PDB file of N, CA, C and O in Angstrom:
ATOM      1  N   MET A   1     -25.374  -7.442  -4.871  1.00  0.00           N
ATOM      2  CA  MET A   1     -26.332  -8.277  -3.732  1.00  0.00           C
ATOM      3  C   MET A   1     -26.952  -7.303  -2.536  1.00  0.00           C
ATOM      4  O   MET A   1     -28.030  -7.523  -1.983  1.00  0.00           O
ATOM      5  N   HIS A   2     -26.198  -6.345  -2.280  1.00  0.00           N
ATOM      6  CA  HIS A   2     -26.560  -5.590  -1.180  1.00  0.00           C
ATOM      7  C   HIS A   2     -28.035  -4.896  -1.691  1.00  0.00           C
ATOM      8  O   HIS A   2     -28.783  -4.670  -0.740  1.00  0.00           O
ATOM      9  N   TRP A   3     -28.496  -4.579  -2.810  1.00  0.00           N
ATOM     10  CA  TRP A   3     -29.825  -4.285  -2.851  1.00  0.00           C
ATOM     11  C   TRP A   3     -30.823  -5.434  -2.677  1.00  0.00           C
ATOM     12  O   TRP A   3     -31.997  -5.134  -2.461  1.00  0.00           O
ATOM     13  N   PHE A   4     -30.587  -6.285  -2.727  1.00  0.00           N
ATOM     14  CA  PHE A   4     -31.551  -7.817  -2.277  1.00  0.00           C
ATOM     15  C   PHE A   4     -31.512  -7.589  -0.763  1.00  0.00           C
ATOM     16  O   PHE A   4     -32.605  -7.621  -0.197  1.00  0.00           O
ATOM     17  N   VAL A   5     -30.497  -7.380  -0.072  1.00  0.00           N
ATOM     18  CA  VAL A   5     -30.620  -7.150   1.467  1.00  0.00           C
ATOM     19  C   VAL A   5     -31.291  -6.140   1.823  1.00  0.00           C
ATOM     20  O   VAL A   5     -31.986  -6.168   2.838  1.00  0.00           O
ATOM     21  N   LEU A   6     -31.186  -5.032   1.006  1.00  0.00           N
ATOM     22  CA  LEU A   6     -31.834  -3.941   1.525  1.00  0.00           C
ATOM     23  C   LEU A   6     -33.541  -3.930   1.344  1.00  0.00           C
ATOM     24  O   LEU A   6     -34.374  -3.705   2.222  1.00  0.00           O
ATOM     25  N   ILE A   7     -33.749  -4.224   0.022  1.00  0.00           N
ATOM     26  CA  ILE A   7     -35.101  -4.445  -0.305  1.00  0.00           C
ATOM     27  C   ILE A   7     -35.734  -5.701   0.550  1.00  0.00           C
ATOM     28  O   ILE A   7     -36.948  -5.636   0.746  1.00  0.00           O
ATOM     29  N   SER A   8     -35.029  -6.835   1.076  1.00  0.00           N
ATOM     30  CA  SER A   8     -35.539  -7.747   2.017  1.00  0.00           C
ATOM     31  C   SER A   8     -35.606  -7.089   3.311  1.00  0.00           C
ATOM     32  O   SER A   8     -36.466  -7.690   3.953  1.00  0.00           O
ATOM     33  N   THR A   9     -35.066  -6.051   4.072  1.00  0.00           N
ATOM     34  CA  THR A   9     -35.274  -5.669   4.938  1.00  0.00           C
ATOM     35  C   THR A   9     -36.500  -4.807   4.892  1.00  0.00           C
ATOM     36  O   THR A   9     -37.336  -4.851   5.794  1.00  0.00           O
ATOM     37  N   VAL A  10     -36.603  -4.088   3.936  1.00  0.00           N
ATOM     38  CA  VAL A  10     -37.604  -2.971   3.717  1.00  0.00           C
ATOM     39  C   VAL A  10     -39.129  -3.873   3.945  1.00  0.00           C
ATOM     40  O   VAL A  10     -40.060  -3.547   4.681  1.00  0.00           O
ATOM     41  N   VAL A  11     -39.038  -4.980   3.140  1.00  0.00           N
ATOM     42  CA  VAL A  11     -40.144  -5.882   2.931  1.00  0.00           C
ATOM     43  C   VAL A  11     -40.513  -6.521   4.287  1.00  0.00           C
ATOM     44  O   VAL A  11     -41.686  -6.708   4.611  1.00  0.00           O
ATOM     45  N   ALA A  12     -39.490  -6.839   5.042  1.00  0.00           N
ATOM     46  CA  ALA A  12     -39.698  -7.267   6.422  1.00  0.00           C
ATOM     47  C   ALA A  12     -40.019  -6.541   7.255  1.00  0.00           C
ATOM     48  O   ALA A  12     -40.719  -6.991   8.161  1.00  0.00           O
ATOM     49  N   ALA A  13     -39.637  -5.176   7.262  1.00  0.00           N
ATOM     50  CA  ALA A  13     -40.290  -4.239   8.213  1.00  0.00           C
ATOM     51  C   ALA A  13     -41.726  -3.760   7.779  1.00  0.00           C
ATOM     52  O   ALA A  13     -42.435  -3.335   8.691  1.00  0.00           O
ATOM     53  N   LEU A  14     -42.217  -3.773   6.577  1.00  0.00           N
ATOM     54  CA  LEU A  14     -43.570  -3.578   6.201  1.00  0.00           C
ATOM     55  C   LEU A  14     -44.211  -4.698   6.594  1.00  0.00           C
ATOM     56  O   LEU A  14     -45.221  -4.491   7.266  1.00  0.00           O
ATOM     57  N   ALA A  15     -43.900  -5.936   6.357  1.00  0.00           N
ATOM     58  CA  ALA A  15     -44.639  -7.161   6.752  1.00  0.00           C
ATOM     59  C   ALA A  15     -44.938  -7.382   8.163  1.00  0.00           C
ATOM     60  O   ALA A  15     -45.878  -8.093   8.516  1.00  0.00           O
ATOM     61  N   ILE A  16     -43.964  -6.640   9.175  1.00  0.00           N
ATOM     62  CA  ILE A  16     -44.058  -6.839  10.582  1.00  0.00           C
ATOM     63  C   ILE A  16     -45.167  -5.756  11.070  1.00  0.00           C
ATOM     64  O   ILE A  16     -46.075  -5.948  11.879  1.00  0.00           O
ATOM     65  N   ALA A  17     -44.880  -4.682  10.431  1.00  0.00           N
ATOM     66  CA  ALA A  17     -45.539  -3.682  10.752  1.00  0.00           C
ATOM     67  C   ALA A  17     -47.312  -3.772  10.212  1.00  0.00           C
ATOM     68  O   ALA A  17     -48.169  -3.177  10.865  1.00  0.00           O
ATOM     69  N   LEU A  18     -47.651  -4.531   9.046  1.00  0.00           N
ATOM     70  CA  LEU A  18     -48.914  -4.929   8.752  1.00  0.00           C
ATOM     71  C   LEU A  18     -49.264  -6.220   9.436  1.00  0.00           C
ATOM     72  O   LEU A  18     -50.462  -6.491   9.528  1.00  0.00           O
ATOM     73  N   GLY A  19     -48.383  -7.044   9.923  1.00  0.00           N
ATOM     74  CA  GLY A  19     -48.550  -8.292  10.613  1.00  0.00           C
ATOM     75  C   GLY A  19     -48.943  -8.129  12.085  1.00  0.00           C
ATOM     76  O   GLY A  19     -49.494  -9.008  12.748  1.00  0.00           O
ATOM     77  N   VAL A  20     -48.555  -6.744  12.587  1.00  0.00           N
ATOM     78  CA  VAL A  20     -49.026  -6.526  14.023  1.00  0.00           C
ATOM     79  C   VAL A  20     -50.332  -5.336  13.722  1.00  0.00           C
ATOM     80  O   VAL A  20     -51.334  -5.429  14.431  1.00  0.00           O
ATOM     81  N   ILE A  21     -50.288  -4.591  13.002  1.00  0.00           N
ATOM     82  CA  ILE A  21     -51.669  -3.652  12.818  1.00  0.00           C
ATOM     83  C   ILE A  21     -53.017  -4.521  12.648  1.00  0.00           C
ATOM     84  O   ILE A  21     -54.015  -4.278  13.327  1.00  0.00           O
ATOM     85  N   PHE A  22     -52.981  -5.311  11.914  1.00  0.00           N
ATOM     86  CA  PHE A  22     -54.217  -5.905  11.613  1.00  0.00           C
ATOM     87  C   PHE A  22     -54.662  -6.914  12.705  1.00  0.00           C
ATOM     88  O   PHE A  22     -55.858  -7.022  12.972  1.00  0.00           O
ATOM     89  N   PRO A  23     -54.008  -7.427  13.147  1.00  0.00           N
ATOM     90  CA  PRO A  23     -54.244  -8.475  14.590  1.00  0.00           C
ATOM     91  C   PRO A  23     -54.704  -7.497  15.398  1.00  0.00           C
ATOM     92  O   PRO A  23     -55.879  -7.614  15.747  1.00  0.00           O
ATOM     93  N   ALA A  24     -54.025  -6.453  15.838  1.00  0.00           N
ATOM     94  CA  ALA A  24     -54.382  -5.496  16.702  1.00  0.00           C
ATOM     95  C   ALA A  24     -55.923  -4.999  16.451  1.00  0.00           C
ATOM     96  O   ALA A  24     -56.816  -5.083  17.293  1.00  0.00           O
ATOM     97  N   ILE A  25     -56.061  -4.467  15.132  1.00  0.00           N
ATOM     98  CA  ILE A  25     -57.382  -4.087  14.916  1.00  0.00           C
ATOM     99  C   ILE A  25     -58.445  -5.268  15.289  1.00  0.00           C
ATOM    100  O   ILE A  25     -59.498  -5.193  15.922  1.00  0.00           O
ATOM    101  N   ALA A  26     -57.969  -6.097  14.835  1.00  0.00           N
ATOM    102  CA  ALA A  26     -59.167  -7.504  14.963  1.00  0.00           C
ATOM    103  C   ALA A  26     -59.327  -7.742  16.421  1.00  0.00           C
ATOM    104  O   ALA A  26     -60.447  -8.008  16.856  1.00  0.00           O
ATOM    105  N   MET A  27     -58.216  -7.661  17.273  1.00  0.00           N
ATOM    106  CA  MET A  27     -58.431  -7.931  18.738  1.00  0.00           C
ATOM    107  C   MET A  27     -59.320  -6.864  19.403  1.00  0.00           C
ATOM    108  O   MET A  27     -60.186  -7.064  20.253  1.00  0.00           O
ATOM    109  N   GLY A  28     -58.979  -5.804  18.909  1.00  0.00           N
ATOM    110  CA  GLY A  28     -60.014  -4.458  19.302  1.00  0.00           C
ATOM    111  C   GLY A  28     -61.270  -4.840  19.008  1.00  0.00           C
ATOM    112  O   GLY A  28     -62.050  -4.950  19.954  1.00  0.00           O
ATOM    113  N   ARG A  29     -61.565  -5.019  18.156  1.00  0.00           N
ATOM    114  CA  ARG A  29     -62.882  -5.560  17.540  1.00  0.00           C
ATOM    115  C   ARG A  29     -63.668  -6.481  18.319  1.00  0.00           C
ATOM    116  O   ARG A  29     -64.806  -6.351  18.769  1.00  0.00           O
ATOM    117  N   ALA A  30     -62.892  -7.389  18.392  1.00  0.00           N
ATOM    118  CA  ALA A  30     -63.315  -8.979  19.221  1.00  0.00           C
ATOM    119  C   ALA A  30     -63.717  -8.089  20.476  1.00  0.00           C
ATOM    120  O   ALA A  30     -64.874  -7.685  20.592  1.00  0.00           O
ATOM    121  N   ILE A  31     -62.881  -7.837  21.271  1.00  0.00           N
ATOM    122  CA  ILE A  31     -62.976  -7.072  22.876  1.00  0.00           C
ATOM    123  C   ILE A  31     -64.217  -6.269  22.849  1.00  0.00           C
ATOM    124  O   ILE A  31     -65.088  -6.542  23.675  1.00  0.00           O
ATOM    125  N   THR A  32     -64.431  -5.189  21.890  1.00  0.00           N
ATOM    126  CA  THR A  32     -65.658  -4.302  21.837  1.00  0.00           C
ATOM    127  C   THR A  32     -66.927  -5.296  21.705  1.00  0.00           C
ATOM    128  O   THR A  32     -67.867  -5.203  22.494  1.00  0.00           O
ATOM    129  N   GLN A  33     -66.900  -6.369  20.538  1.00  0.00           N
ATOM    130  CA  GLN A  33     -68.181  -7.106  20.603  1.00  0.00           C
ATOM    131  C   GLN A  33     -68.396  -7.911  21.752  1.00  0.00           C
ATOM    132  O   GLN A  33     -69.527  -8.158  22.171  1.00  0.00           O
ATOM    133  N   ALA A  34     -67.233  -8.378  22.339  1.00  0.00           N
ATOM    134  CA  ALA A  34     -67.698  -9.466  23.637  1.00  0.00           C
ATOM    135  C   ALA A  34     -67.989  -8.494  24.696  1.00  0.00           C
ATOM    136  O   ALA A  34     -68.610  -8.983  25.640  1.00  0.00           O
ATOM    137  N   LEU A  35     -67.657  -7.022  24.808  1.00  0.00           N
ATOM    138  CA  LEU A  35     -68.091  -6.277  25.876  1.00  0.00           C
ATOM    139  C   LEU A  35     -69.630  -5.962  25.726  1.00  0.00           C
ATOM    140  O   LEU A  35     -70.397  -6.014  26.688  1.00  0.00           O
ATOM    141  N   GLU A  36     -70.013  -5.637  24.472  1.00  0.00           N
ATOM    142  CA  GLU A  36     -71.281  -5.504  24.103  1.00  0.00           C
ATOM    143  C   GLU A  36     -72.018  -6.635  24.498  1.00  0.00           C
ATOM    144  O   GLU A  36     -72.904  -6.499  25.342  1.00  0.00           O
ATOM    145  N   ALA A  37     -71.775  -7.729  24.005  1.00  0.00           N
ATOM    146  CA  ALA A  37     -72.533  -8.928  24.315  1.00  0.00           C
ATOM    147  C   ALA A  37     -72.681  -9.177  25.820  1.00  0.00           C
ATOM    148  O   ALA A  37     -73.738  -9.611  26.277  1.00  0.00           O
ATOM    149  N   LEU A  38     -71.519  -8.875  26.662  1.00  0.00           N
ATOM    150  CA  LEU A  38     -71.787  -9.172  28.341  1.00  0.00           C
ATOM    151  C   LEU A  38     -72.765  -7.898  28.553  1.00  0.00           C
ATOM    152  O   LEU A  38     -73.663  -8.110  29.367  1.00  0.00           O
ATOM    153  N   ALA A  39     -72.749  -6.760  28.029  1.00  0.00           N
ATOM    154  CA  ALA A  39     -73.757  -5.930  28.550  1.00  0.00           C
ATOM    155  C   ALA A  39     -75.181  -6.332  28.293  1.00  0.00           C
ATOM    156  O   ALA A  39     -76.018  -6.324  29.196  1.00  0.00           O
ATOM    157  N   ARG A  40     -75.430  -6.658  27.152  1.00  0.00           N
ATOM    158  CA  ARG A  40     -76.866  -7.449  26.839  1.00  0.00           C
ATOM    159  C   ARG A  40     -77.166  -8.563  27.714  1.00  0.00           C
ATOM    160  O   ARG A  40     -78.292  -8.661  28.201  1.00  0.00           O
ATOM    161  N   GLN A  41     -76.140  -9.522  27.990  1.00  0.00           N
ATOM    162  CA  GLN A  41     -76.534 -10.748  28.463  1.00  0.00           C
ATOM    163  C   GLN A  41     -75.316 -11.063  29.311  1.00  0.00           C
ATOM    164  O   GLN A  41     -74.326 -11.705  28.959  1.00  0.00           O
ATOM    165  N   PRO A  42     -75.588 -10.429  30.640  1.00  0.00           N
ATOM    166  CA  PRO A  42     -74.526 -10.635  31.610  1.00  0.00           C
ATOM    167  C   PRO A  42     -74.374 -12.155  32.177  1.00  0.00           C
ATOM    168  O   PRO A  42     -73.360 -12.496  32.786  1.00  0.00           O
ATOM    169  N   GLU A  43     -75.463 -13.043  31.930  1.00  0.00           N
ATOM    170  CA  GLU A  43     -75.762 -14.245  32.405  1.00  0.00           C
ATOM    171  C   GLU A  43     -74.945 -15.286  31.549  1.00  0.00           C
ATOM    172  O   GLU A  43     -74.650 -16.426  31.908  1.00  0.00           O
ATOM    173  N   ALA A  44     -74.677 -14.762  30.509  1.00  0.00           N
ATOM    174  CA  ALA A  44     -73.453 -15.564  29.429  1.00  0.00           C
ATOM    175  C   ALA A  44     -72.052 -15.285  29.494  1.00  0.00           C
ATOM    176  O   ALA A  44     -71.260 -15.359  28.555  1.00  0.00           O
ATOM    177  N   GLU A  45     -71.785 -14.930  30.776  1.00  0.00           N
ATOM    178  CA  GLU A  45     -70.456 -14.407  30.580  1.00  0.00           C
ATOM    179  C   GLU A  45     -69.459 -15.364  30.634  1.00  0.00           C
ATOM    180  O   GLU A  45     -68.322 -15.031  30.297  1.00  0.00           O
ATOM    181  N   LYS A  46     -69.770 -16.925  31.139  1.00  0.00           N
ATOM    182  CA  LYS A  46     -68.582 -17.740  30.968  1.00  0.00           C
ATOM    183  C   LYS A  46     -68.369 -17.893  29.441  1.00  0.00           C
ATOM    184  O   LYS A  46     -67.274 -17.633  28.943  1.00  0.00           O
ATOM    185  N   PRO A  47     -69.432 -18.319  28.694  1.00  0.00           N
ATOM    186  CA  PRO A  47     -69.204 -18.915  27.387  1.00  0.00           C
ATOM    187  C   PRO A  47     -68.636 -17.727  26.546  1.00  0.00           C
ATOM    188  O   PRO A  47     -67.849 -17.934  25.623  1.00  0.00           O
ATOM    189  N   ILE A  48     -69.058 -16.481  26.892  1.00  0.00           N
ATOM    190  CA  ILE A  48     -68.329 -15.541  26.029  1.00  0.00           C
ATOM    191  C   ILE A  48     -67.095 -15.398  26.273  1.00  0.00           C
ATOM    192  O   ILE A  48     -66.289 -15.391  25.343  1.00  0.00           O
ATOM    193  N   THR A  49     -66.681 -15.247  27.637  1.00  0.00           N
ATOM    194  CA  THR A  49     -65.167 -15.042  27.892  1.00  0.00           C
ATOM    195  C   THR A  49     -64.513 -16.201  27.331  1.00  0.00           C
ATOM    196  O   THR A  49     -63.539 -15.965  26.616  1.00  0.00           O
ATOM    197  N   ARG A  50     -64.891 -17.560  27.531  1.00  0.00           N
ATOM    198  CA  ARG A  50     -63.876 -18.448  26.873  1.00  0.00           C
ATOM    199  C   ARG A  50     -64.075 -18.351  25.663  1.00  0.00           C
ATOM    200  O   ARG A  50     -63.132 -18.848  25.045  1.00  0.00           O
ATOM    201  N   THR A  51     -65.048 -17.847  24.853  1.00  0.00           N
ATOM    202  CA  THR A  51     -64.687 -17.828  23.342  1.00  0.00           C
ATOM    203  C   THR A  51     -63.955 -16.591  22.923  1.00  0.00           C
ATOM    204  O   THR A  51     -63.320 -16.651  21.871  1.00  0.00           O
ATOM    205  N   LEU A  52     -63.963 -15.479  23.611  1.00  0.00           N
ATOM    206  CA  LEU A  52     -63.424 -14.420  23.501  1.00  0.00           C
ATOM    207  C   LEU A  52     -61.581 -14.637  23.685  1.00  0.00           C
ATOM    208  O   LEU A  52     -60.686 -14.100  23.032  1.00  0.00           O
ATOM    209  N   PHE A  53     -61.495 -15.524  24.710  1.00  0.00           N
ATOM    210  CA  PHE A  53     -60.036 -15.757  24.881  1.00  0.00           C
ATOM    211  C   PHE A  53     -59.436 -16.931  23.712  1.00  0.00           C
ATOM    212  O   PHE A  53     -58.301 -16.906  23.235  1.00  0.00           O
ATOM    213  N   ILE A  54     -60.366 -17.813  23.437  1.00  0.00           N
ATOM    214  CA  ILE A  54     -59.886 -18.642  22.259  1.00  0.00           C
ATOM    215  C   ILE A  54     -59.486 -17.730  21.067  1.00  0.00           C
ATOM    216  O   ILE A  54     -58.389 -17.771  20.510  1.00  0.00           O
ATOM    217  N   GLY A  55     -60.534 -16.885  20.739  1.00  0.00           N
ATOM    218  CA  GLY A  55     -60.543 -15.744  19.472  1.00  0.00           C
ATOM    219  C   GLY A  55     -59.125 -15.313  19.518  1.00  0.00           C
ATOM    220  O   GLY A  55     -58.249 -15.496  18.673  1.00  0.00           O
ATOM    221  N   LEU A  56     -59.054 -14.628  20.807  1.00  0.00           N
ATOM    222  CA  LEU A  56     -57.537 -13.617  21.217  1.00  0.00           C
ATOM    223  C   LEU A  56     -56.393 -14.478  20.982  1.00  0.00           C
ATOM    224  O   LEU A  56     -55.453 -13.847  20.500  1.00  0.00           O
ATOM    225  N   ALA A  57     -56.145 -15.808  21.177  1.00  0.00           N
ATOM    226  CA  ALA A  57     -55.312 -16.692  21.140  1.00  0.00           C
ATOM    227  C   ALA A  57     -54.697 -16.945  19.759  1.00  0.00           C
ATOM    228  O   ALA A  57     -53.496 -17.064  19.516  1.00  0.00           O
ATOM    229  N   MET A  58     -56.050 -17.027  18.614  1.00  0.00           N
ATOM    230  CA  MET A  58     -55.715 -17.341  17.340  1.00  0.00           C
ATOM    231  C   MET A  58     -55.432 -16.013  16.753  1.00  0.00           C
ATOM    232  O   MET A  58     -54.576 -15.952  15.870  1.00  0.00           O
ATOM    233  N   ILE A  59     -56.035 -14.961  17.128  1.00  0.00           N
ATOM    234  CA  ILE A  59     -55.670 -13.626  16.396  1.00  0.00           C
ATOM    235  C   ILE A  59     -54.006 -13.318  16.546  1.00  0.00           C
ATOM    236  O   ILE A  59     -53.324 -12.797  15.664  1.00  0.00           O
ATOM    237  N   GLU A  60     -53.515 -13.767  17.877  1.00  0.00           N
ATOM    238  CA  GLU A  60     -52.183 -13.223  18.334  1.00  0.00           C
ATOM    239  C   GLU A  60     -51.369 -14.495  17.707  1.00  0.00           C
ATOM    240  O   GLU A  60     -50.139 -14.480  17.746  1.00  0.00           O
ATOM    241  N   SER A  61     -51.964 -15.427  17.219  1.00  0.00           N
ATOM    242  CA  SER A  61     -51.116 -16.386  16.650  1.00  0.00           C
ATOM    243  C   SER A  61     -50.542 -16.060  15.302  1.00  0.00           C
ATOM    244  O   SER A  61     -49.547 -16.462  14.698  1.00  0.00           O
ATOM    245  N   LEU A  62     -51.335 -15.344  15.073  1.00  0.00           N
ATOM    246  CA  LEU A  62     -51.247 -14.418  13.200  1.00  0.00           C
ATOM    247  C   LEU A  62     -49.852 -13.744  13.451  1.00  0.00           C
ATOM    248  O   LEU A  62     -48.797 -14.084  12.915  1.00  0.00           O
ATOM    249  N   ALA A  63     -50.030 -12.716  14.369  1.00  0.00           N
ATOM    250  CA  ALA A  63     -48.950 -11.966  14.757  1.00  0.00           C
ATOM    251  C   ALA A  63     -47.556 -12.795  14.746  1.00  0.00           C
ATOM    252  O   ALA A  63     -46.557 -12.537  14.074  1.00  0.00           O
ATOM    253  N   ILE A  64     -47.714 -13.672  15.503  1.00  0.00           N
ATOM    254  CA  ILE A  64     -46.534 -14.390  15.947  1.00  0.00           C
ATOM    255  C   ILE A  64     -45.721 -15.142  14.655  1.00  0.00           C
ATOM    256  O   ILE A  64     -44.501 -15.178  14.493  1.00  0.00           O
ATOM    257  N   TYR A  65     -46.701 -15.689  13.846  1.00  0.00           N
ATOM    258  CA  TYR A  65     -46.364 -16.100  12.547  1.00  0.00           C
ATOM    259  C   TYR A  65     -45.667 -15.351  11.591  1.00  0.00           C
ATOM    260  O   TYR A  65     -44.628 -15.691  11.026  1.00  0.00           O
ATOM    261  N   VAL A  66     -46.314 -14.285  11.437  1.00  0.00           N
ATOM    262  CA  VAL A  66     -45.735 -13.178  10.659  1.00  0.00           C
ATOM    263  C   VAL A  66     -44.324 -12.568  11.541  1.00  0.00           C
ATOM    264  O   VAL A  66     -43.483 -11.991  10.851  1.00  0.00           O
ATOM    265  N   LEU A  67     -44.123 -12.663  12.700  1.00  0.00           N
ATOM    266  CA  LEU A  67     -42.628 -12.388  13.181  1.00  0.00           C
ATOM    267  C   LEU A  67     -41.666 -13.247  12.917  1.00  0.00           C
ATOM    268  O   LEU A  67     -40.508 -12.906  12.675  1.00  0.00           O
ATOM    269  N   VAL A  68     -42.254 -14.917  12.957  1.00  0.00           N
ATOM    270  CA  VAL A  68     -41.231 -15.805  12.415  1.00  0.00           C
ATOM    271  C   VAL A  68     -40.706 -15.851  11.198  1.00  0.00           C
ATOM    272  O   VAL A  68     -39.512 -16.046  10.970  1.00  0.00           O
ATOM    273  N   ILE A  69     -41.892 -15.608  10.063  1.00  0.00           N
ATOM    274  CA  ILE A  69     -41.395 -15.300   8.774  1.00  0.00           C
ATOM    275  C   ILE A  69     -40.580 -14.201   8.487  1.00  0.00           C
ATOM    276  O   ILE A  69     -39.639 -14.291   7.698  1.00  0.00           O
ATOM    277  N   VAL A  70     -40.919 -13.012   9.159  1.00  0.00           N
ATOM    278  CA  VAL A  70     -39.931 -12.061   9.187  1.00  0.00           C
ATOM    279  C   VAL A  70     -38.797 -12.149   9.756  1.00  0.00           C
ATOM    280  O   VAL A  70     -37.882 -11.423   9.368  1.00  0.00           O
ATOM    281  N   LEU A  71     -38.614 -13.028  10.762  1.00  0.00           N
ATOM    282  CA  LEU A  71     -36.989 -13.546  11.274  1.00  0.00           C
ATOM    283  C   LEU A  71     -36.507 -14.154  10.238  1.00  0.00           C
ATOM    284  O   LEU A  71     -35.447 -13.700   9.808  1.00  0.00           O
ATOM    285  N   ILE A  72     -37.050 -15.214   9.601  1.00  0.00           N
ATOM    286  CA  ILE A  72     -36.505 -16.211   8.496  1.00  0.00           C
ATOM    287  C   ILE A  72     -36.052 -15.330   7.338  1.00  0.00           C
ATOM    288  O   ILE A  72     -35.005 -15.633   6.766  1.00  0.00           O
ATOM    289  N   ILE A  73     -36.820 -14.158   6.905  1.00  0.00           N
ATOM    290  CA  ILE A  73     -36.198 -13.343   5.689  1.00  0.00           C
ATOM    291  C   ILE A  73     -35.292 -12.801   6.151  1.00  0.00           C
ATOM    292  O   ILE A  73     -34.456 -12.728   5.250  1.00  0.00           O
ATOM    293  N   LEU A  74     -34.776 -12.190   7.356  1.00  0.00           N
ATOM    294  CA  LEU A  74     -33.819 -11.283   7.733  1.00  0.00           C
ATOM    295  C   LEU A  74     -32.444 -11.984   7.949  1.00  0.00           C
ATOM    296  O   LEU A  74     -31.330 -11.597   7.596  1.00  0.00           O
ATOM    297  N   PHE A  75     -32.859 -13.281   8.717  1.00  0.00           N
ATOM    298  CA  PHE A  75     -31.503 -13.795   9.002  1.00  0.00           C
ATOM    299  C   PHE A  75     -31.040 -15.374   8.653  1.00  0.00           C
ATOM    300  O   PHE A  75     -29.985 -15.947   8.928  1.00  0.00           O
ATOM    301  N   ARG A  76     -32.230 -15.856   7.945  1.00  0.00           N
ATOM    302  CA  ARG A  76     -31.828 -17.291   7.271  1.00  0.00           C
ATOM    303  C   ARG A  76     -32.497 -17.213   5.883  1.00  0.00           C
ATOM    304  O   ARG A  76     -33.132 -18.233   5.614  1.00  0.00           O
ATOM    305  N   ASN A  77     -32.512 -16.321   5.004  1.00  0.00           N
ATOM    306  CA  ASN A  77     -33.111 -16.283   3.864  1.00  0.00           C
ATOM    307  C   ASN A  77     -32.491 -17.085   2.798  1.00  0.00           C
ATOM    308  O   ASN A  77     -31.373 -16.806   2.366  1.00  0.00           O
ATOM    309  N   PRO A  78     -33.218 -18.119   2.343  1.00  0.00           N
ATOM    310  CA  PRO A  78     -32.773 -19.252   1.161  1.00  0.00           C
ATOM    311  C   PRO A  78     -32.514 -18.351  -0.296  1.00  0.00           C
ATOM    312  O   PRO A  78     -32.034 -18.948  -1.260  1.00  0.00           O
ATOM    313  N   LEU A  79     -32.796 -17.140  -0.384  1.00  0.00           N
ATOM    314  CA  LEU A  79     -32.647 -16.939  -1.595  1.00  0.00           C
ATOM    315  C   LEU A  79     -31.338 -16.035  -1.608  1.00  0.00           C
ATOM    316  O   LEU A  79     -30.756 -15.792  -2.665  1.00  0.00           O
ATOM    317  N   LEU A  80     -30.949 -15.600  -0.505  1.00  0.00           N
ATOM    318  CA  LEU A  80     -29.608 -14.866  -0.252  1.00  0.00           C
ATOM    319  C   LEU A  80     -28.339 -16.011  -0.538  1.00  0.00           C
ATOM    320  O   LEU A  80     -27.292 -15.727  -1.119  1.00  0.00           O
ATOM    321  N   GLU A  81     -28.685 -17.344   0.004  1.00  0.00           N
ATOM    322  CA  GLU A  81     -27.750 -18.043  -0.180  1.00  0.00           C
ATOM    323  C   GLU A  81     -27.405 -18.513  -1.711  1.00  0.00           C
ATOM    324  O   GLU A  81     -26.312 -18.904  -2.121  1.00  0.00           O
ATOM    325  N   TYR A  82     -28.668 -18.367  -2.477  1.00  0.00           N
ATOM    326  CA  TYR A  82     -28.532 -18.796  -3.817  1.00  0.00           C
ATOM    327  C   TYR A  82     -28.074 -17.699  -4.335  1.00  0.00           C
ATOM    328  O   TYR A  82     -27.528 -17.937  -5.412  1.00  0.00           O
ATOM    329  N   LEU A  83     -28.054 -16.533  -4.028  1.00  0.00           N
ATOM    330  CA  LEU A  83     -27.347 -15.109  -4.671  1.00  0.00           C
ATOM    331  C   LEU A  83     -25.671 -15.064  -4.544  1.00  0.00           C
ATOM    332  O   LEU A  83     -24.947 -14.346  -5.235  1.00  0.00           O
ATOM    333  N   LEU A  84     -25.139 -16.168  -3.309  1.00  0.00           N
ATOM    334  CA  LEU A  84     -23.914 -15.928  -2.951  1.00  0.00           C
ATOM    335  C   LEU A  84     -23.174 -16.970  -3.768  1.00  0.00           C
ATOM    336  O   LEU A  84     -21.980 -16.828  -4.032  1.00  0.00           O
ATOM    337  N   LYS A  85     -23.848 -17.964  -4.148  1.00  0.00           N
ATOM    338  CA  LYS A  85     -23.150 -19.094  -5.090  1.00  0.00           C
ATOM    339  C   LYS A  85     -23.029 -18.386  -6.648  1.00  0.00           C
ATOM    340  O   LYS A  85     -22.532 -19.022  -7.577  1.00  0.00           O
TER     341      LYS A  85
END
């Protein structure tokens, strides 16, 4: 059983690493594109900024979902209860 705990911990660590890296890359690209759009069309600042913040919130929610799933894997793993029976 200790192998299962070790493997689930390693998988959780990899999941949180990937689950934070990819949204961070997406956020960086979104901000870069928004700044380029603002440099081209400064008069469209409000719609660009509004769309940027909505997009950043959705990207950040992906990282939060990964965190929640990783915490479930680590602390309330349903498979661990199955193995204990």
